[in-house]
N, C-alpha and C positions, 0 to 999 in steps of 0.2 A: 575467068580472069579478071580481077578486078582493076581498075586503072586509077593511077594515083592521082589525086585532086589536091591542086595546090590551093590552099585558101589565102585570098591576098588579105591582110588586115587595113583596113582604112584608118588612116591617122586621123584621130579625132583632135580637134582643137576645142578647147575649154574657156567658151566665151563668157566673161563677164555679163551679167544681167543689168546690173546698173552699178556703177563705181564712182565716187567721189573722190577726187583729188583736191587737196589745198595746197597752195603754192604760196609761200612767203618769201617775200621780196625784201631786203634791207641793202642800204647802203655798206659798202665795204668798210673794214677798219680803215681810221687815215682817212676817209672821204668826210667834208666838213659837213656836218647837218644841221643848215641853218632852223629847218623847223622843231628839228630835237633841240636847239638851243633854247630858242623863243619861248616852247613851252616849258623849258626848266627854268628861265628865269619868270614867266607867268606863276610855275608852281611856288618857286621862293617868296616873289611878291603876295601870295595869298597865304602866306606863313606857315607853307609845307617843307618842314627842313629836311637835313637827312638824305637828301636825292643828290647824287652825286654825278649822275647824266643821265641823259633822256635822248634816246635814238628813235628816229620814226620809220616807219614801213607799211609796206601795204600788203595785202593777200588777196588772193582770187582763190574762189570754190567752182570746180568744176566737175559738171557731172558728165559721167562717158557711159556710152549705151556700145553695145557690140563690138566688143575689142577683145582679141586674146587677151587672157590673164595677163601672161607671160609678156605682153609688148605693152601693157599700161605704163608702167614704170619710165620706160623708154621714150613713148611716146609724149608722156608729162614734161619728160627732161627735153625733148627735143622743142616742144612749143614754148617751153621756160628760157631755153638758150636763144631762140629766135626771136620772140617776141614780147614775153614777159619781164624780162630784167635786160637792164643793159649791162653786159659783161664786163665793162671798162670800169663803172663805179657800183655796181649792185652783184649781190650774192642773192643766192636763191637755197630755200629748202622745201623739201616737199612730204606730204603724207596723203599716202592713198590708202582709203579705206573700202572696202568691199560688202 
């Protein structure tokens, strides 16, 4: 008589070896951008015509290690919401490279 053996499959989590996230932070539309205005004015004075508007911003390159691939986007969004961007006056976009 053979015994039934139930095999339990372990759930494997696919970890990213090294992932880079780039977060671009910029002012929301309608928020005054004094730095962008200064750059625009300087470009005009230097003779560069045809530039309608300049908006300034910043970006962060973040190298991540040992995170589940499915959780990388949520992780980067969370740190962007909490620290990298001021949600009152700034917006952000993310790029995730594996």
